[in-house]
C-alpha positions in Angstrom: 239.0 188.3 105.4 235.4 188.7 106.7 235.6 192.5 106.3 236.5 192.0 102.6 233.7 189.5 102.1 231.1 191.9 103.7 232.4 194.8 101.7 232.3 192.8 98.4 228.6 192.1 99.2 227.9 195.8 99.8 229.5 196.7 96.6 227.7 194.0 94.7 224.4 195.7 95.6 225.8 199.0 94.4 225.9 197.9 90.7 222.2 197.5 90.6 221.5 200.7 92.4 223.8 202.9 90.4 222.4 201.8 87.0 219.9 204.3 85.7 220.8 207.2 88.0 221.9 209.3 85.0 224.1 211.6 87.0 227.3 213.4 86.1 230.3 211.2 87.2 232.1 214.0 88.9 229.0 215.0 90.9 228.3 211.4 91.9 232.0 211.0 93.0 231.9 214.2 95.1 228.5 213.4 96.6 229.5 209.9 97.7 232.8 211.0 99.2 231.3 214.0 100.8 228.6 212.0 102.6 231.3 209.4 103.6 233.4 212.2 105.0 230.4 213.5 107.1 230.0 210.0 108.5 233.6 209.8 109.7 234.1 213.4 110.6 232.8 213.0 114.2 235.4 210.2 114.8 238.4 212.2 113.4 241.1 212.7 116.0 244.5 214.2 115.5 246.1 213.2 118.8 249.3 211.4 118.1 249.1 212.1 114.3 252.0 214.1 112.9 251.5 216.5 110.1 253.4 214.3 107.7 251.2 211.3 108.6 248.0 213.4 108.1 249.2 214.6 104.7 250.1 211.0 103.7 246.7 209.8 104.7 245.0 212.6 102.8 247.1 211.9 99.7 246.3 208.2 99.9 242.6 209.1 100.0 243.0 211.4 97.0 244.5 208.6 95.0 242.4 205.6 96.2 239.1 207.3 96.3 239.3 210.5 94.3 241.3 209.5 91.3 239.6 206.1 91.3 236.0 207.4 91.3 236.7 210.2 88.7 238.3 207.9 86.2 235.9 205.0 86.8 232.7 207.1 86.4 234.1 209.0 83.4 234.8 205.7 81.6 231.1 205.0 81.4 230.7 207.7 78.8 232.9 205.8 76.5 232.3 202.1 77.3 229.4 199.9 77.9 228.8 198.7 81.5 229.9 195.1 80.9 233.1 196.4 79.2 233.9 198.6 82.2 233.4 195.5 84.5 235.7 193.4 82.2 238.5 195.9 82.3 238.4 196.3 86.1 239.6 192.7 86.4 243.2 193.8 86.3 243.0 195.3 89.8 244.4 192.1 91.5 247.4 192.2 89.2 248.1 195.8 90.1 247.8 195.0 93.8 250.2 192.1 93.6 252.7 193.9 91.4 252.7 197.1 93.5 253.1 195.1 96.8 256.0 193.2 95.3 257.5 196.4 93.9 257.5 198.1 97.3 258.8 195.0 99.0 261.4 194.5 96.2 260.4 190.9 95.8 258.4 188.6 93.5 255.8 186.3 95.1 254.9 183.8 92.4 252.1 182.3 94.5 250.6 185.7 95.0 250.8 186.4 91.3 249.2 183.0 90.5 246.3 183.8 92.9 245.8 187.2 91.2 245.8 185.7 87.7 243.3 183.0 88.8 241.1 185.7 90.3 241.2 187.6 87.0 240.2 184.4 85.1 237.4 183.9 87.5 236.1 187.4 86.6 236.6 186.8 82.8 234.6 183.6 83.1 231.5 185.7 83.5 232.2 187.7 80.4 233.4 185.2 77.8 230.4 185.9 75.7 230.7 189.7 76.1 234.1 190.4 74.8 234.5 194.1 74.3 234.3 195.2 70.6 233.5 198.9 70.7 235.6 200.1 73.6 237.7 203.2 72.8 241.3 203.5 73.9 240.5 206.4 76.1 237.8 204.4 78.0 240.2 201.5 78.5 242.9 203.8 79.8 240.5 205.5 82.2 239.5 202.1 83.7 243.1 201.1 84.1 243.9 204.4 85.8 241.0 203.7 88.2 242.2 200.2 88.9 245.8 201.4 89.5 244.6 204.2 91.8 242.5 201.8 93.9 245.2 199.2 94.1 247.9 201.8 94.9 245.8 203.2 97.7 245.2 199.8 99.3 248.9 198.9 99.2 250.0 202.4 100.5 247.5 202.2 103.4 248.7 198.8 104.4 252.3 200.0 104.4 251.5 203.2 106.3 249.6 201.3 109.0 252.3 198.7 109.3 254.8 201.5 110.0 252.4 203.2 112.4 250.7 200.4 114.4 249.5 202.8 117.1 247.2 204.6 114.8 243.5 204.1 115.3 241.8 203.4 111.9 238.5 204.9 112.8 240.2 208.1 114.2 242.2 208.8 111.1 240.1 207.4 108.2 238.3 210.6 107.7 241.5 212.1 106.4 241.3 209.7 103.4 237.8 211.0 102.6 239.1 214.6 102.9 241.6 213.9 100.1 239.1 212.1 97.9 236.3 214.6 98.4 238.5 217.7 97.8 239.8 216.2 94.5 236.3 215.1 93.3 234.7 218.4 94.3 237.4 220.3 92.4 236.7 218.2 89.3 233.0 218.8 89.6 233.4 222.6 90.0 235.4 222.7 86.8 232.6 221.0 84.9 230.3 224.0 85.6 227.0 222.0 85.4 223.8 222.1 87.3 222.2 219.0 88.9 218.6 218.3 89.7 217.8 215.3 91.9 214.5 213.4 92.5 213.7 211.5 95.7 214.8 208.1 94.3 218.2 209.5 93.4 218.6 211.1 96.8 218.0 207.8 98.6 220.4 206.0 96.3 223.1 208.6 96.8 222.6 208.4 100.6 223.1 204.6 100.5 226.1 204.9 98.3 227.7 207.5 100.4 227.0 206.1 103.9 227.1 202.4 103.2 229.0 201.6 100.0 231.6 204.4 100.2 231.6 205.2 103.9 231.4 201.9 105.6 232.6 200.0 102.6 235.9 201.6 102.1 236.6 201.6 105.8 235.9 197.9 106.1 237.9 197.2 103.0 241.0 199.0 104.1 240.6 197.5 107.6 240.4 194.0 106.1 243.4 194.7 103.9 245.5 195.0 107.0 244.5 191.5 108.1 245.2 189.4 105.0 248.1 188.6 102.8 248.9 190.5 99.6 247.8 187.4 97.6 244.4 187.2 99.3 243.9 191.0 99.0 244.6 190.7 95.3 242.1 187.8 94.8 239.4 189.5 96.9 239.4 192.5 94.6 237.4 190.6 92.0 235.0 188.8 94.4 232.4 191.5 93.9 231.9 190.5 90.2 230.3 187.1 90.7 228.5 188.5 93.8 227.1 191.4 91.7 225.7 188.9 89.2 224.1 186.8 92.0 222.6 189.9 93.6 221.3 191.1 90.2 219.6 187.8 89.6 218.1 187.3 93.1 217.3 190.9 94.1 217.0 192.9 91.0 215.5 190.1 88.9 218.0 190.2 86.1 219.2 187.2 84.2 222.5 185.4 84.7 224.4 182.4 83.4 224.5 180.1 86.5 227.3 177.8 85.1 229.5 180.8 84.4 228.7 182.2 87.8 229.6 178.9 89.5 232.8 178.7 87.5 233.7 182.2 88.4 233.0 181.6 92.2 235.1 178.5 92.1 238.1 180.3 90.6 237.8 183.0 93.2 237.7 180.4 96.0 240.7 178.7 94.6 242.6 182.0 94.3 241.9 182.8 98.0 242.8 179.2 99.0 246.1 179.4 97.2 246.9 182.8 98.7 246.0 181.8 102.2 247.9 178.5 102.0 244.8 176.3 102.7 246.2 173.4 100.7 248.5 171.0 102.5 252.2 171.9 102.0 251.6 175.6 101.1 252.4 178.7 103.1 250.5 181.9 103.4 251.7 184.7 101.2 
């Protein structure tokens, strides 16, 4: 779970850095994934990896990283930032339902943890209920949530079926899938991009740290926790993002709502992990 906590903190910083970049969403997606691919390219090893497994990993990356980023970034053209954040709260539900669907079961405690995590995120936005969101924007965010959730679940299942795989040696294949898809989308836009020094530094951080190290640590952490905990942890970045915005980027935040949100997140993880007496880990 420590990997998920660290990644959530890294992503919490990303919110403040991305704001104001003013870059095309397809370009930003391709740039971040391209840099992340360069980071993991030296570690890529095909020894013991069949063609079928390599294609599966590439496909997972295209969905979890490529589709997710493209849909997420495009939604900002149609929704305000707080509206996008609000609609990402369904990711834990998707993680839980997808994991149950693949396992052909229903884990009520895991679903409860996911719902509680969603409430913890909503607690920060009770005063900012979306009023001008378009249907297209809402659908794009849900596509992004579904893609990210599906990628996490599929990677967990693939690694469970192939325990001998080395995560660091094969993770570059996920970035290959995501980068190729994002690059193709950017090329179809037929636009030119001009970058200043600040934008270059931010993109470098987002590519190396947030996308590169972040996604690797997140998927690695996903292998070490239950489905319920994974679902709940998907929303931890929301209260963290508010705290970082307040302490680092000097933005204002509602501390009572932040504390309520953090409490709900903690309870969701506690339920999922079976920390309460008489419960079992899910």
